[in-house]
C-alpha positions as CSV (number, residue, x, y, z in Angstrom):
1,M,-16.3,-48.5,4.0
2,P,-12.7,-49.7,4.7
3,R,-11.4,-46.4,3.1
4,I,-13.8,-44.3,4.9
5,V,-12.8,-45.8,8.3
6,A,-9.1,-45.4,7.2
7,D,-9.8,-41.7,6.4
8,E,-11.2,-41.1,9.7
9,V,-8.3,-42.8,11.5
10,A,-5.8,-40.8,9.5
11,R,-7.8,-37.4,10.5
12,M,-7.4,-38.5,14.2
13,L,-3.9,-39.3,13.9
14,R,-3.2,-36.0,12.2
15,Q,-4.9,-34.2,15.1
16,R,-2.9,-36.0,17.6
17,I,0.4,-35.1,15.8
18,L,-0.7,-31.4,15.5
19,S,-1.8,-31.3,19.1
20,G,2.0,-32.1,19.9
21,E,1.3,-35.6,21.3
22,W,4.2,-36.7,19.3
23,A,6.9,-34.4,18.4
24,D,8.7,-33.9,15.0
25,G,11.0,-36.8,14.4
26,S,9.6,-39.0,17.0
27,R,8.3,-42.6,16.6
28,I,4.6,-43.1,16.8
29,P,3.2,-46.3,18.2
30,A,3.1,-49.6,16.3
31,E,0.1,-50.5,13.9
32,R,-0.9,-53.2,16.7
33,D,-1.0,-50.7,19.4
34,L,-2.9,-48.1,17.4
35,S,-5.4,-50.8,16.0
36,Q,-6.3,-51.5,19.7
37,Q,-6.5,-47.9,20.7
38,F,-9.0,-47.1,17.7
39,G,-10.7,-50.4,17.9
40,V,-10.0,-51.2,14.1
41,A,-8.2,-53.8,12.1
42,R,-4.6,-53.3,11.6
43,N,-4.9,-53.1,7.8
44,T,-7.1,-50.1,8.3
45,V,-4.3,-48.4,10.5
46,R,-1.9,-49.2,7.7
47,R,-4.1,-47.6,5.2
48,A,-4.4,-44.6,7.3
49,M,-0.5,-44.3,7.8
50,A,-0.1,-44.7,4.0
51,L,-2.5,-41.6,3.6
52,L,-0.4,-39.5,6.0
53,E,2.9,-40.8,4.4
54,E,1.6,-39.5,1.0
55,D,1.0,-36.0,2.3
56,G,4.3,-35.9,4.1
57,T,2.9,-36.0,7.8
58,L,4.7,-39.5,8.4
59,N,7.9,-41.2,7.4
60,R,8.2,-44.9,7.4
61,R,11.6,-46.5,7.9
62,G,12.0,-50.1,7.2
63,G,12.9,-51.9,10.2
64,S,12.6,-49.0,12.6
65,G,9.0,-48.0,12.6
66,T,6.9,-45.0,11.5
67,F,7.9,-41.3,12.5
68,V,6.4,-37.9,12.6
69,A,8.1,-36.1,9.6
70,S,10.2,-33.2,10.7
71,T,9.5,-29.6,9.3
72,R,12.6,-28.6,7.3
73,P,13.6,-24.9,6.7
74,D,14.4,-26.0,3.1
75,A,10.9,-27.3,2.5
76,L,9.4,-23.7,3.4
77,V,12.1,-22.0,1.2
78,A,10.9,-24.4,-1.6
79,V,7.3,-23.5,-1.1
80,A,8.3,-19.6,-1.3
81,Q,10.2,-20.1,-4.4
82,R,7.3,-21.8,-6.1
83,M,5.2,-18.9,-5.1
84,M,7.4,-16.5,-6.9
85,G,5.9,-18.0,-10.0
86,A,2.3,-17.1,-9.1
87,S,0.3,-15.3,-11.8
88,P,-1.3,-11.8,-11.2
89,A,-4.7,-13.5,-11.3
90,D,-3.7,-16.0,-8.5
91,I,-2.3,-13.3,-6.5
92,M,-5.5,-11.2,-6.6
93,E,-7.7,-14.3,-5.9
94,L,-5.6,-14.9,-2.7
95,R,-6.0,-11.2,-1.7
96,L,-9.9,-11.4,-2.2
97,L,-9.8,-14.4,0.0
98,V,-7.7,-13.1,3.0
99,E,-7.8,-9.3,2.9
100,P,-11.5,-8.8,3.5
101,T,-11.1,-11.2,6.6
102,A,-8.1,-9.2,7.8
103,A,-10.2,-6.0,7.5
104,A,-12.9,-7.6,9.7
105,L,-10.5,-8.6,12.3
106,A,-8.9,-5.4,12.4
107,A,-12.2,-3.7,13.1
108,T,-12.4,-5.7,16.3
109,N,-8.8,-6.2,17.4
110,A,-6.9,-3.2,16.4
111,S,-5.8,-0.8,19.1
112,A,-6.3,2.9,19.0
113,S,-2.8,3.6,18.0
114,E,-3.0,1.0,15.1
115,L,-6.2,2.7,13.7
116,Q,-4.5,6.0,13.9
117,A,-1.5,4.7,11.9
118,L,-3.7,3.1,9.5
119,E,-5.7,6.4,8.9
120,E,-2.2,8.3,8.5
121,A,-1.3,5.9,5.9
122,H,-4.6,6.5,4.2
123,Q,-4.1,10.4,4.3
124,R,-0.5,10.1,3.0
125,A,-1.9,8.0,0.0
126,V,-4.5,10.7,-0.6
127,A,-1.9,13.3,-0.5
128,A,0.6,11.5,-2.8
129,V,1.7,13.6,-5.7
130,D,3.0,10.7,-8.0
131,M,2.5,7.1,-8.7
132,P,5.5,5.7,-6.8
133,E,4.6,7.8,-3.6
134,F,1.1,6.6,-3.9
135,E,2.1,2.9,-4.3
136,D,4.3,3.1,-1.2
137,W,1.4,4.5,0.9
138,D,-1.1,2.2,-0.7
139,A,1.0,-0.8,0.1
140,E,1.5,0.6,3.7
141,F,-2.1,1.0,4.2
142,H,-2.9,-2.6,3.5
143,H,0.0,-3.7,5.6
144,R,-1.3,-1.8,8.5
145,V,-4.7,-3.3,8.1
146,F,-3.1,-6.7,8.7
147,A,-1.1,-5.4,11.6
148,G,-4.3,-4.3,13.1
149,A,-5.9,-7.8,12.6
150,R,-3.6,-9.1,15.3
151,N,-3.3,-12.6,13.6
152,Q,0.4,-13.4,13.1
153,L,-0.2,-16.1,10.4
154,L,-2.2,-13.6,8.4
155,K,0.3,-11.1,8.8
156,E,3.1,-13.3,7.6
157,L,1.0,-14.4,4.6
158,H,0.6,-10.7,3.7
159,E,4.4,-10.2,3.9
160,L,4.7,-13.0,1.2
161,L,2.0,-11.3,-0.9
162,R,4.0,-8.0,-0.5
163,I,7.1,-9.6,-1.9
164,L,5.3,-11.2,-4.8
165,R,3.7,-7.7,-5.5
166,N,7.2,-6.0,-5.4
167,Q,8.5,-8.1,-8.2
168,S,9.1,-5.9,-11.4
169,P,6.4,-7.5,-13.7
170,W,3.7,-6.7,-10.9
171,F,4.9,-3.1,-10.6
172,E,5.1,-2.7,-14.3
173,M,1.6,-3.9,-14.7
174,K,0.3,-1.7,-12.0
175,K,2.1,1.2,-13.6
176,R,0.5,0.7,-16.9
177,S,-3.0,0.6,-15.3
178,F,-2.5,3.6,-13.2
179,S,-4.3,6.9,-13.8
180,E,-5.2,9.9,-11.4
181,E,-8.8,8.9,-11.9
182,R,-8.1,5.5,-10.6
183,R,-6.0,6.6,-7.7
184,Q,-8.8,9.0,-6.5
185,R,-11.3,5.9,-6.6
186,Y,-8.8,3.8,-4.6
187,C,-8.5,6.5,-2.0
188,Q,-12.4,6.8,-1.7
189,E,-12.6,3.1,-1.3
190,H,-9.8,3.2,1.4
191,A,-11.9,5.9,3.1
192,V,-14.8,3.6,3.3
193,V,-12.7,0.9,5.0
194,V,-11.1,3.4,7.3
195,E,-14.6,4.6,8.4
196,A,-15.7,1.1,9.2
197,L,-12.7,0.4,11.3
198,L,-13.1,3.6,13.3
199,R,-16.6,2.5,13.8
200,R,-15.5,-1.0,15.0
201,D,-17.7,-2.3,12.3
202,P,-16.4,-5.7,11.1
203,T,-19.1,-6.3,8.5
204,R,-18.7,-3.0,6.8
205,A,-15.0,-3.4,6.9
206,R,-15.1,-6.6,5.2
207,Q,-17.5,-5.4,2.5
208,G,-15.6,-2.3,1.9
209,M,-12.3,-4.2,1.4
210,Q,-13.9,-6.7,-0.8
211,A,-15.4,-3.9,-3.0
212,H,-12.0,-2.3,-3.2
213,L,-10.0,-5.4,-4.0
214,E,-12.7,-6.1,-6.8
215,T,-11.9,-2.6,-8.4
216,V,-8.2,-3.3,-8.2
217,S,-8.7,-6.7,-9.7
218,H,-10.8,-5.3,-12.6
219,N,-8.2,-2.6,-13.2
220,L,-5.2,-4.8,-13.2
221,L,-6.5,-8.0,-14.7
222,A,-8.4,-6.7,-17.7
223,R,-5.2,-5.4,-19.3
224,W,-3.1,-8.5,-18.1
225,S,-5.6,-10.7,-19.6
226,L,-5.7,-8.8,-23.0
227,S,-1.7,-8.9,-23.1
228,N,-1.7,-12.7,-22.5
229,A,-4.4,-13.4,-24.9
230,A,-2.3,-11.4,-27.6
231,E,0.7,-13.7,-26.9
């Protein structure tokens, strides 16, 4: 029971920090004061603070108190650097998690001009005469879906995914799996998404993007899995 109570106190403290009650780098109230606020023993508050210190939310400074950890730019850089080593399977798994949601949001949130731009990217991909041109417009199509979702965090997450997908190993893998037959199928699947977006149908947009990414995942990862197994 004490651990359960400490978890709950930690959750409430985290919510108060995220709400801006205490700014980055500021000192939070003493254990005694917090125990009175929450109506729990001081050792329960101490456990809760230890949990938040473990996940980087708080910093304890001996003799000075406990402070909200500051978000450092170098910490974000370190996360981005670690992401550069993500496997193709990890990247596709993340795409399957977020892109159908982005498509559903775009069906509701995108402006008429954004939908027109998205349809244009699709038509350019259809008209592409070689693999690099198709890849450029394919990437732009997905980028414009995220732009139409009107969710800044999702858009920035997609920018990270674009950086990962522009790495040489990823492009070489796509090049090896590319064929005219597959390009046409991708364009047909894009058309389903576009139609759903123009109809403002989030359910069909989500389903269409999910089906498309499952096709892409199968085409890319089947070859990647075989090459890894041979190593």
